[in-house]
DOMI-851032 format. One line per field, with one value per residue: residue number from 1; x, y, z of N, C-alpha, C, O in turn. Coordinates in nm, 4 decimals, decimal comma, padded with zeros to 6 digits. Layout:
<nodes>
pos c(NUM/...) $
neast c(X/...) $
nnorth c(Y/...) $
nup c(Z/...) $
caeast c(X/...) $
canorth c(Y/...) $
caup c(Z/...) $
ceast c(X/...) $
cnorth c(Y/...) $
cup c(Z/...) $
oeast c(X/...) $
onorth c(Y/...) $
oup c(Z/...) $
</nodes>
This chain:
<nodes>
pos c(1/2/3/4/5/6/7/8/9/10/11/12/13/14/15/16/17/18/19/20/21/22/23/24/25/26/27/28/29/30/31/32/33/34/35/36/37/38/39/40/41/42/43/44/45/46/47/48/49/50/51/52/53/54/55/56/57/58/59/60/61/62/63/64/65/66/67/68) $
neast c(01,8848/01,6648/01,4395/01,2678/01,1368/00,9921/00,8165/00,6621/00,5309/00,3418/00,0014/-00,1551/00,0235/00,1198/-00,1137/-00,1744/00,0449/00,0145/-00,2275/-00,1431/00,0467/-00,1177/-00,2929/-00,1184/-00,0086/-00,2405/-00,3192/-00,0918/-00,0784/-00,3248/-00,2756/-00,0581/-00,1690/-00,3695/-00,2071/-00,1005/00,1441/00,3095/00,5420/00,6032/00,3673/00,3910/00,6283/00,5491/00,3472/00,4818/00,7067/00,7481/00,7642/00,6670/00,5269/00,7172/00,8364/00,6003/00,5236/00,7332/00,6861/00,4255/00,4630/00,6912/00,7383/00,4835/00,3886/00,5245/00,4961/00,3535/00,5529/00,5217) $
nnorth c(-01,8612/-01,9373/-01,8127/-01,6193/-01,7489/-01,9438/-01,7880/-01,6743/-01,8865/-01,9441/-01,8964/-01,7173/-01,5224/-01,4270/-01,3131/-01,1171/-00,9532/-00,8594/-00,7155/-00,5245/-00,3824/-00,2926/-00,1150/00,0976/00,1774/00,2684/00,4908/00,6537/00,6957/00,8266/01,0653/01,1766/01,2159/01,4038/01,6152/01,6824/01,5664/01,4293/01,2875/01,1559/01,0033/00,8222/00,6908/00,5706/00,4054/00,2285/00,1160/-00,1392/-00,1697/-00,2932/-00,1163/00,0562/00,2730/00,4071/00,4779/00,6563/00,8603/00,9447/01,0215/01,1868/01,3374/01,4289/01,5827/01,8189/02,1692/02,3491/02,5714/02,9174) $
nup c(00,8778/00,7394/00,8325/00,7162/00,4888/00,6313/00,7843/00,5802/00,4774/00,6608/00,6644/00,8229/00,9244/00,6843/00,5579/00,7486/00,7256/00,4681/00,4997/00,6821/00,5272/00,3217/00,4484/00,5426/00,2972/00,1618/00,3231/00,2984/00,0203/-00,0182/00,1307/-00,0093/-00,2563/-00,1989/-00,1288/-00,3659/-00,4550/-00,6773/-00,7271/-00,4858/-00,4715/-00,6876/-00,6157/-00,3750/-00,4676/-00,6399/-00,5031/-00,2692/00,0621/00,2824/00,4387/00,5576/00,4069/00,3629/00,6220/00,6876/00,5054/00,5915/00,8633/00,8690/00,6234/00,5200/00,7276/00,7352/00,7248/00,4571/00,2706/00,2311) $
caeast c(01,8616/01,5395/01,3375/01,1705/01,0491/00,9041/00,7121/00,5762/00,4553/00,2266/-00,0977/-00,2034/00,1235/00,1289/-00,2230/-00,1627/00,1478/-00,0483/-00,3285/-00,0612/00,1028/-00,2258/-00,3467/-00,0219/-00,0008/-00,3614/-00,3116/00,0153/-00,1240/-00,4283/-00,2180/00,0246/-00,2610/-00,4346/-00,1058/-00,0554/00,2876/00,3071/00,6640/00,5789/00,2580/00,4430/00,7200/00,4758/00,2695/00,5626/00,7986/00,6812/00,8531/00,5871/00,4829/00,8248/00,8421/00,4743/00,5273/00,8276/00,6164/00,3156/00,5032/00,7990/00,7293/00,3545/00,3615/00,5909/00,4131/00,3890/00,6156/00,4511) $
canorth c(-01,7886/-01,9883/-01,7539/-01,5514/-01,8466/-02,0135/-01,6956/-01,6513/-02,0107/-01,9391/-01,8135/-01,6118/-01,4161/-01,3723/-01,2272/-01,0040/-00,8693/-00,7941/-00,6164/-00,4124/-00,3069/-00,2207/00,0021/00,2075/00,2261/00,3451/00,6203/00,7305/00,7354/00,9324/01,1910/01,2306/01,2633/01,5257/01,7218/01,6962/01,5344/01,3211/01,2048/01,0626/00,9082/00,7175/00,6106/00,4881/00,3071/00,1304/00,0552/-00,2130/-00,1807/-00,3435/-00,0054/00,1386/00,3979/00,4765/00,5444/00,7655/00,9680/00,9916/01,0818/01,2892/01,4247/01,4965/01,6706/01,9473/02,2751/02,4011/02,7062/03,0193) $
caup c(00,7502/00,6898/00,9095/00,6299/00,4151/00,7263/00,8180/00,4621/00,4559/00,7539/00,6047/00,9159/00,9269/00,5499/00,5371/00,8368/00,6633/00,3510/00,5524/00,7406/00,4163/00,2445/00,5315/00,5452/00,1626/00,1341/00,3913/00,2416/-00,1173/-00,0092/00,1736/-00,1190/-00,3668/-00,1533/-00,1250/-00,5037/-00,4577/-00,7735/-00,7152/-00,3679/-00,5061/-00,7784/-00,5399/-00,2779/-00,5392/-00,6998/-00,4096/-00,1645/00,1720/00,3920/00,5221/00,6128/00,3360/00,3867/00,7572/00,6800/00,4410/00,6726/00,9889/00,8565/00,5079/00,5047/00,8477/00,7196/00,6824/00,3206/00,2735/00,1447) $
ceast c(01,7232/01,4190/01,2289/01,0842/00,9502/00,7882/00,6139/00,4936/00,3353/00,1204/-00,1431/-00,1075/00,1303/00,0092/-00,2223/-00,0609/00,0940/-00,1496/-00,2510/-00,0071/-00,0024/-00,2816/-00,2477/-00,0140/-00,1209/-00,3607/-00,2078/-00,0210/-00,2284/-00,3669/-00,1337/-00,0632/-00,3241/-00,3372/-00,0485/00,0897/00,2992/00,4286/00,6477/00,4742/00,3139/00,5373/00,6466/00,3916/00,3592/00,6532/00,7217/00,7795/00,7882/00,5522/00,5895/00,8308/00,7192/00,4739/00,6247/00,7591/00,5078/00,3659/00,6138/00,7682/00,5968/00,3245/00,4277/00,4872/00,4494/00,4461/00,5470/00,5513) $
cnorth c(-01,8333/-01,9275/-01,6908/-01,6524/-01,9179/-01,9208/-01,6784/-01,7713/-02,0225/-01,8434/-01,6937/-01,4944/-01,3506/-01,2737/-01,1019/-00,9047/-00,7994/-00,6888/-00,4980/-00,3226/-00,2262/-00,1024/00,1199/00,2599/00,3118/00,4802/00,7104/00,7796/00,8385/01,0625/01,2569/01,2837/01,3974/01,6469/01,7473/01,6752/01,4033/01,2289/01,1055/00,9615/00,7901/00,6321/00,5216/00,3797/00,1966/00,0478/-00,0082/-00,2355/-00,2270/-00,2367/00,0893/00,2745/00,4773/00,5478/00,6643/00,8874/01,0270/01,0770/01,1889/01,3875/01,4991/01,5883/01,8060/02,0509/02,3250/02,5448/02,7996/03,1015) $
cup c(00,6925/00,7628/00,8181/00,5496/00,5127/00,7666/00,7005/00,4281/00,5528/00,7039/00,6960/00,9121/00,7877/00,5215/00,6291/00,7832/00,5435/00,3937/00,6057/00,6301/00,3423/00,3162/00,5228/00,4012/00,1219/00,1975/00,3254/00,0981/-00,1078/00,0339/00,0612/-00,2301/-00,3248/-00,1488/-00,2628/-00,5208/-00,5492/-00,7591/-00,5990/-00,4071/-00,5886/-00,6984/-00,4426/-00,3486/-00,5948/-00,6051/-00,2981/-00,0554/00,2975/00,4909/00,5731/00,5372/00,3574/00,5226/00,7609/00,6180/00,5277/00,7922/00,9773/00,7385/00,5003/00,6185/00,8286/00,6683/00,5452/00,3411/00,1789/00,0669) $
oeast c(01,6725/01,3091/01,1098/00,9623/00,8367/00,6750/00,4932/00,3945/00,2418/00,1434/-00,1657/-00,1500/00,1454/00,0304/-00,2658/-00,0803/00,1290/-00,1579/-00,2868/-00,0150/00,0183/-00,3143/-00,2906/-00,0129/-00,1054/-00,3982/-00,2330/00,0055/-00,2237/-00,4030/-00,1394/-00,0327/-00,3311/-00,3779/00,0443/00,1565/00,2983/00,4182/00,6753/00,4907/00,2853/00,5302/00,6817/00,3686/00,3175/00,6729/00,6380/00,8729/00,8407/00,5478/00,5558/00,8302/00,7251/00,4298/00,5992/00,7703/00,4978/00,3176/00,6279/00,7730/00,5958/00,2345/00,3919/00,4045/00,5681/00,3930/00,5180/00,5126) $
onorth c(-01,7670/-01,9826/-01,7094/-01,6355/-01,9472/-01,9667/-01,6690/-01,7594/-02,0993/-01,7225/-01,5832/-01,3797/-01,2288/-01,1650/-00,9943/-00,7837/-00,6835/-00,5830/-00,3833/-00,2001/-00,1105/-00,0008/00,2325/00,3818/00,4146/00,5779/00,8281/00,8947/00,9348/01,1659/01,3783/01,3865/01,4915/01,7623/01,8271/01,7517/01,2900/01,1075/00,9864/00,8429/00,6738/00,5097/00,4043/00,2731/00,0808/-00,0722/00,0574/-00,3136/-00,2067/-00,2606/00,1944/00,3797/00,5997/00,6621/00,7624/00,9997/01,1493/01,1874/01,2725/01,5090/01,6199/01,6708/01,9010/02,0222/02,3425/02,6249/02,7669/03,1900) $
oup c(00,6021/00,7571/00,8432/00,5471/00,4749/00,7818/00,7230/00,3560/00,5299/00,7002/00,6466/00,8982/00,7780/00,4676/00,5881/00,7950/00,5211/00,3312/00,5791/00,6396/00,3054/00,2550/00,4976/00,3843/00,0560/00,1327/00,2999/00,0634/-00,1843/-00,0222/00,0414/-00,2905/-00,4039/-00,1626/-00,2762/-00,5903/-00,5013/-00,7770/-00,6134/-00,3782/-00,5601/-00,7092/-00,4300/-00,2915/-00,5972/-00,6243/-00,2360/-00,0740/00,4070/00,6116/00,6276/00,6013/00,3694/00,5350/00,8308/00,6672/00,5374/00,8170/01,0666/00,7577/00,4767/00,6034/00,8983/00,5818/00,5175/00,4180/00,0638/-00,0094) $
</nodes>
């Protein structure tokens, strides 16, 4: 159970995790802003899931064709 604290104490892994999260968050926020999806934008901005929610948004939600 001491796996997570030991990972977060390693600076290289910690900074790589921050960079990973920032890249996915930036792309997801950009896509949601361009699509004028305010609810997704706020959720992506507030919730920190280390890129998981952002990847779900990018690959599943934002790829759907807008309905006419």
